[in-house]
C-alpha positions in Angstrom: 0.0 0.0 0.0 1.3 3.4 -0.8 2.3 5.9 1.8 -0.8 7.5 3.4 -3.2 5.3 1.6 -5.6 4.3 4.4 -7.6 1.1 4.0 -10.7 2.7 5.3 -11.2 4.6 2.0 -14.5 3.9 0.2 -14.1 2.3 -3.2 -16.6 1.4 -5.9 -16.1 -1.6 -8.2 -18.6 -1.9 -11.1 -18.9 -5.2 -12.9 -18.1 -6.5 -9.4 -19.4 -10.0 -9.9 -17.6 -10.3 -13.2 -14.2 -11.8 -14.0 -11.9 -8.8 -13.6 -14.1 -6.9 -11.1 -14.2 -9.7 -8.6 -10.5 -10.3 -8.8 -9.9 -6.6 -8.2 -12.1 -6.8 -5.0 -10.0 -9.8 -3.9 -6.8 -7.8 -4.5 -8.3 -4.8 -2.5 -9.4 -7.2 0.3 -5.9 -8.6 0.5 -4.7 -5.0 1.3 -7.3 -4.5 4.0 -9.9 -2.6 2.0 -13.4 -3.7 2.8 -15.6 -0.6 2.4 -16.3 -1.6 -1.2 -19.5 -0.9 -3.0 -20.1 -3.7 -5.5 -22.1 -2.7 -8.5 -23.4 -5.3 -11.0 -26.5 -6.8 -12.7 -27.1 -10.3 -11.2 -29.8 -11.3 -13.7 -27.4 -14.1 -14.4 -27.7 -15.3 -10.8 -24.8 -17.8 -10.7 -22.3 -14.8 -10.8 -23.0 -14.4 -7.1 -20.3 -17.1 -6.6 -17.6 -14.5 -7.5 -18.7 -12.3 -4.6 -19.5 -15.0 -2.0 -15.9 -15.1 -0.5 -15.2 -11.4 -0.7 -15.6 -8.6 1.8 -17.9 -5.8 0.5 -19.9 -3.1 2.4 -22.8 -2.8 0.0 -24.2 -4.3 -3.2 -26.0 -2.0 -5.7 -27.8 -3.0 -8.9 -26.3 -1.4 -11.9 -29.6 0.1 -13.1 -29.8 2.1 -9.8 -26.1 3.0 -9.2 -25.1 5.5 -11.8 -28.0 8.0 -11.2 -27.5 7.7 -7.4 -23.7 8.2 -7.7 -24.3 11.3 -9.8 -26.1 12.9 -6.7 -23.1 12.0 -4.4 -25.5 9.5 -2.7 -22.6 7.3 -1.5 -20.6 10.1 0.2 -16.9 10.5 -0.4 -15.6 7.8 -2.7 -11.8 7.6 -3.2 -11.9 5.7 -6.5 -14.1 3.8 -8.9 -12.7 0.7 -10.7 -15.1 0.6 -13.7 -15.1 -2.9 -15.0 -18.9 -3.1 -15.8 -19.6 -3.5 -19.6 -21.1 -5.8 -22.1 -18.0 -7.7 -23.1 -19.5 -10.1 -25.7 -17.6 -9.3 -28.9 -20.2 -11.1 -30.9 -23.1 -8.9 -29.6 -24.8 -7.3 -32.6 -27.2 -5.0 -30.8 -25.2 -1.8 -31.3 -27.7 0.5 -29.5 -27.5 -1.7 -26.4 -23.7 -1.9 -26.6 -23.3 1.9 -26.9 -25.7 2.6 -24.0 -24.1 0.1 -21.8 -20.4 0.7 -22.6 -20.3 4.3 -23.8 -23.2 6.2 -22.4 -22.9 4.9 -18.8 -19.2 5.4 -18.8 -19.5 9.1 -19.9 -22.1 9.7 -17.1 -19.7 8.1 -14.6 -16.7 10.1 -15.8 -18.6 13.4 -15.3 -19.8 12.4 -11.8 -16.3 11.3 -10.8 -14.8 14.6 -12.1 -17.5 16.6 -10.2 -16.8 14.7 -6.9 -13.0 14.5 -7.1 -13.2 10.7 -7.4 -10.5 8.8 -9.2 -11.6 6.7 -12.2 -9.7 3.5 -13.3 -11.6 1.9 -16.1 -11.6 -1.1 -18.5 -10.9 -0.3 -22.1 -9.9 -3.2 -24.5 -7.3 -4.3 -27.0 -10.4 -4.7 -29.3 -10.0 -1.0 -30.1 -7.0 -2.0 -32.3 -9.1 -4.5 -34.3 -7.5 -4.9 -37.7 -4.3 -3.1 -36.8 -1.0 -5.0 -36.5 0.5 -2.3 -34.2 -0.7 -2.0 -30.7 0.4 1.5 -29.5 -2.0 3.8 -27.7 -2.5 6.2 -30.6 -5.4 7.0 -32.9 -3.3 5.9 -35.9 -3.5 2.3 -34.9 -7.2 2.1 -33.6 -9.3 0.2 -36.1 -12.1 -1.8 -34.2 -13.6 -4.7 -36.1 -16.9 -4.9 -34.1 -19.3 -2.6 -32.2 -17.8 -3.8 -28.9 -14.4 -2.5 -29.9 -15.9 0.7 -31.2 -17.9 1.3 -27.9 -14.6 1.0 -26.0 -12.7 3.3 -28.4 -15.4 6.0 -28.3 -15.1 6.3 -24.5 -11.3 6.4 -24.8 -11.7 9.3 -27.3 -14.1 11.0 -24.9 -11.6 10.7 -22.1 -8.8 12.1 -24.3 -10.9 15.1 -25.2 -11.9 15.7 -21.6 -8.5 15.3 -20.1 -6.8 17.5 -22.8 -9.4 20.1 -22.0 -8.5 20.1 -18.3 -4.8 20.1 -19.1 -5.2 23.1 -21.3 -7.0 24.9 -18.5 -4.1 23.8 -16.1 -6.7 22.6 -13.7 -5.3 21.4 -10.4 -8.6 19.8 -9.5 -8.5 17.1 -12.2 -8.8 13.7 -10.7 -6.8 10.6 -11.8 -8.3 8.9 -14.9 -6.7 5.7 -16.2 -7.9 3.5 -19.0 -6.6 -0.1 -19.3 -6.6 -1.7 -22.7 -6.9 -5.3 -21.6 -5.5 -8.0 -23.9 -6.4 -11.7 -23.6 -7.0 -12.0 -19.8 -7.4 -15.5 -18.3 -7.6 -16.9 -14.8 -9.9 -17.7 -11.8 -13.5 -16.3 -11.5 -14.3 -16.4 -15.3 -16.4 -19.5 -15.2 -19.7 -17.6 -15.7 -18.6 -16.1 -19.1 -19.6 -19.1 -21.2 -18.3 -19.0 -24.7 -16.6 -15.6 -23.9 -14.4 -17.3 -21.3 -10.7 -17.7 -22.0 -9.0 -20.2 -24.3 -7.3 -21.8 -21.2 -10.6 -22.3 -19.4 -12.3 -23.9 -22.5 -9.2 -26.1 -23.1 -9.1 -27.3 -19.5 -12.8 -28.4 -19.8 -12.3 -29.9 -23.3 -9.4 -32.0 -22.2 -11.2 -33.1 -19.0 -14.3 -34.2 -21.0 -12.8 -35.5 -24.3 -9.1 -36.0 -23.6 -8.3 -33.6 -26.4 -8.0 -29.8 -27.0 -9.4 -28.2 -30.2 -7.7 -25.3 -31.9 -8.4 -23.4 -35.1 -6.6 -24.6 -38.2 -4.5 -22.4 -40.5 -6.0 -19.3 -42.0 -4.9 -15.8 -43.0 -1.2 -16.7 -43.3 -1.0 -18.4 -39.9 -0.4 -22.2 -39.6 -2.7 -24.4 -37.5 -2.7 -23.1 -33.9 -0.1 -20.5 -34.6 -2.4 -17.5 -34.4 -0.8 -15.4 -31.6 -2.3 -13.4 -28.8 -1.0 -11.5 -25.8 -2.3 -13.8 -23.1 -2.2 -12.0 -19.7 -2.9 -13.7 -16.3 -5.5 -12.1 -14.1 -3.2 -11.6 -11.1 -1.0 -9.4 -13.3 -4.0 -7.4 -14.4 -5.0 -6.8 -10.8 -1.4 -5.9 -9.9 -1.2 -3.2 -12.6 -4.6 -1.8 -11.6 -3.4 -1.5 -8.0 -0.1 0.0 -9.0 -2.0 2.9 -10.6 -4.2 3.1 -7.5 -1.0 3.6 -5.5 0.1 6.3 -8.0 -2.7 8.8 -8.2 -0.5 11.2 -10.1 -0.5 8.9 -13.1 -3.3 9.3 -15.7 -3.7 8.1 -19.3 -4.7 5.2 -21.4 -2.4 2.2 -21.2 -2.0 -1.2 -22.8 -2.3 -4.0 -20.2 -0.8 -7.2 -21.6 2.5 -9.0 -21.2 4.1 -7.4 -24.3 4.8 -11.0 -25.5 2.6 -12.6 -28.2 2.3 -16.4 -27.9 0.6 -18.9 -30.1 -2.6 -20.7 -29.1 -0.5 -23.9 -29.4 1.5 -22.6 -26.4 -1.7 -22.5 -24.3 -2.8 -25.9 -25.4 0.6 -27.3 -24.7 0.6 -25.9 -21.2 -2.9 -27.3 -20.6 -2.1 -30.8 -21.8 1.2 -31.0 -20.1 -0.3 -29.7 -16.9 -3.2 -32.1 -16.9 -1.2 -35.2 -17.9 1.8 -34.3 -15.8 3.9 -35.2 -18.7 6.5 -33.1 -20.5 5.6 -34.2 -24.0 6.4 -31.9 -26.9 3.9 -30.2 -29.1 4.7 -32.6 -32.0 4.1 -35.6 -29.8 0.9 -34.2 -28.4 -0.5 -33.5 -31.9 0.5 -37.0 -33.0 -1.3 -38.5 -30.0 -4.4 -36.3 -31.0 -4.5 -34.6 -27.7 -4.4 -31.4 -29.7 -6.7 -31.4 -32.7 -7.3 -28.7 -35.3 -10.7 -27.7 -36.7 -11.5 -25.6 -39.8 -11.3 -21.8 -39.2 -15.0 -20.7 -38.9 -16.3 -18.6 -41.8 -18.2 -16.4 -39.3 -15.0 -15.1 -37.9 -13.1 -14.4 -41.1 -12.4 -10.7 -41.3 -13.6 -10.2 -37.7 -10.8 -12.0 -35.9 -7.5 -10.7 -34.5 -4.9 -13.3 -35.5 -2.1 -11.4 -33.7 -2.0 -9.1 -30.7 0.9 -7.9 -28.7 0.8 -5.0 -26.2 3.3 -2.3 -26.7 4.3 -1.5 -23.1 6.3 1.6 -23.8 3.8 4.0 -22.2 3.2 1.7 -19.2 6.9 1.5 -18.5 7.4 5.2 -19.0 4.7 5.8 -16.4 7.0 3.9 -14.0 5.1 0.6 -13.8 7.8 -2.1 -13.9 5.6 -5.1 -13.1 6.9 -8.4 -14.4 4.3 -10.5 -16.2 3.8 -14.2 -16.2 4.2 -16.0 -19.5 1.7 -18.6 -20.7 3.5 -21.6 -19.1 3.6 -19.9 -15.7 0.1 -18.4 -15.8 -1.6 -21.6 -17.1 0.2 -23.7 -14.5 -1.2 -21.5 -11.7 -4.7 -21.5 -13.3 -4.7 -25.3 -13.6 -4.0 -25.6 -9.9 -7.0 -23.4 -9.2 -9.3 -25.2 -11.7 -8.3 -28.6 -10.3 -9.3 -27.8 -6.7 
């Protein structure tokens, strides 16, 4: 905990029963914070499991929270970790997506600014879409779906607002940080269904069928060699809390490992971990424990075959967190899933 950061501060976490939100609460609890207002929509009731072992002071339904927060109903709030969003990249209802991810976020930004509350929010690597360069600059922002666009639009709103305050040399401006999450995986994502991580699905596939399925070759990539920046949830929490400890740092930052790894690496780590054998990728494919399926037509032109976070801005801000690679992260995750 940073100097002078008292654990009796009041904190809000939106999307609190979700994957990243619940892990952030766990990270805050580990530091002694318990005056945490958890905001979510529990229409999907089984998400309660992500909150059951956590210490919170209040639960508020998302449909009630934002208007109440605008009126300072919750008193002095130190910071809002805004993880609440529709994160289904295949969602086609653009009006819903824009209301949920953009409109609500703008309302929250204005309320935080008015009340002097710090805002740390979830953006997404989906803003880069069809780009092959992952630097926090408009030049490289080319979303492929309305989810990515909804996240980009709020990033653009934040840029305009913060540059306005900078131009006015306002000393009242509160910290605002956006995190462009890459492919996050780890505990507390079980409720996400098909939107859960590759590692989660592969664990369950191998447990059920004794084999893991990956996409075959497409778009210049060999079978299973499409690459993503896979980032373990503990690292995501650590970086969020680093910025919480450094209120003087604002901006939009990539949050990935800075290391693209192929889907084959994830499958290899899963199969090795579950069989407790150190077989090579070639051997595992020969034994049909990894199998390749045709690349789906529905994803062609809408799929990021390569992502790798550029960490220049993150490092320049002073965050020197060391990220787990796939072998390390999947090994930790398998221990959790197997208990």
